[in-house]
Every structure is written in structure tokens, then in C-alpha cells.
C-alpha positions, 0 to 999 in steps of 0.5 A: 510499521504500526498503523497510526490514527492519521494513516488509518484515516487516510487509508479508510478514506482511500478504501471508502470505508470512512463511514464504517470506521467503527464497524468491528470487521473494519476495525479488525481486518484493515490493520491486518491488511495494512501490516500485510501490505507493508510486509509485502513491500519490505519483502519486495525490497522496498523500505518505508520512505521518510514521511512527507516526501514524494516517495512516501506518497507513492509508497502509501498509494501502493500500500493503499491499493494492496489493502483495498484489493485485499479488502474487496477480495477477502471472500472471493471463492472463484479464481476466474472471477478475479479482476485484471491486475492494476497496471498503474499500481504495478508500474509504481511498485516496480519504480519504488523497488528499482529506486529504493535507497537500500538497493544502492540507488539514491534520489540523485540517481533518478531523473527527477532527483 
């Protein structure tokens, strides 16, 4: 899933990197972190949803959170200095995984559908 200009702008805003968008480090690292996050989601059994849906918003938030975490911790040296896990992210990731259409669950099978 390629990082479109629109998606890149939204991701940079989430990461509070809008003012640094022309910085060579941001230009080089953010697309790699994005691709890694999307790949993680796919390998976790979460397919990219159709754009413009509530599920797409959740998916984008999970990807954003993974990119921001990777950006913030890209030069972390000590494992003991790591912050606690983001539980809101984990809950959303699990929900997306458990309701993924490729896993045989449709929106009509969920309480909101």
C-alpha cells in the first residue's frame, strides 16, 4: 500500500511533523515506517479496508500509532526506558483483527453493523 500525498500529510500531522515535512530524515524514514506498519497489519490478519469507512479510520489510527511509536523510539538504546504499551491502540488493533472481512466476519455480524 503506497503512501499517497494525502495520507502522508495526515500521517505527518498525527506525528506532529508537518513543519519538518521537507526534512531529509522525515522524507526518508516516515515512508519506511508506514510500509512497515501496513505490513504488520497485513501479517496480523488485518486487510486494508475500503477508503472512507469507519473501519478505514480505525485502521489509519492504528497505522499512525505504530508509525509515531517507531519514530519516537527509532534510536532507543535501553529496553528499560520504553514507555508502557498504548492500550487504546491494542484494543482497536484486536477489534480490527477480529472483525476483518477476510477472516469471515462481516460488518453485519458486528454489533454496530
